C-alpha angles and dihedrals in degrees: 000000000000116000117208124191131201123184130189138170125241124206115267110263095028097090095105091049089051091051092047093051093049097042094080116048117213107253094238096046100086092052092045091051092049091051088051090055099257108139100170132012138171136196122209131186108207116204125226 
């Protein structure tokens, strides 16, 4: 399986907003990702 990574920066002080928005997955997202060929994905928040 090929693993692809994407990194981005978020503005300082917006970490909690990032966590809040990623805590609850949209109901249709898992099926959409599977249809797009994504079998496994992970999100990481890397500290400074």
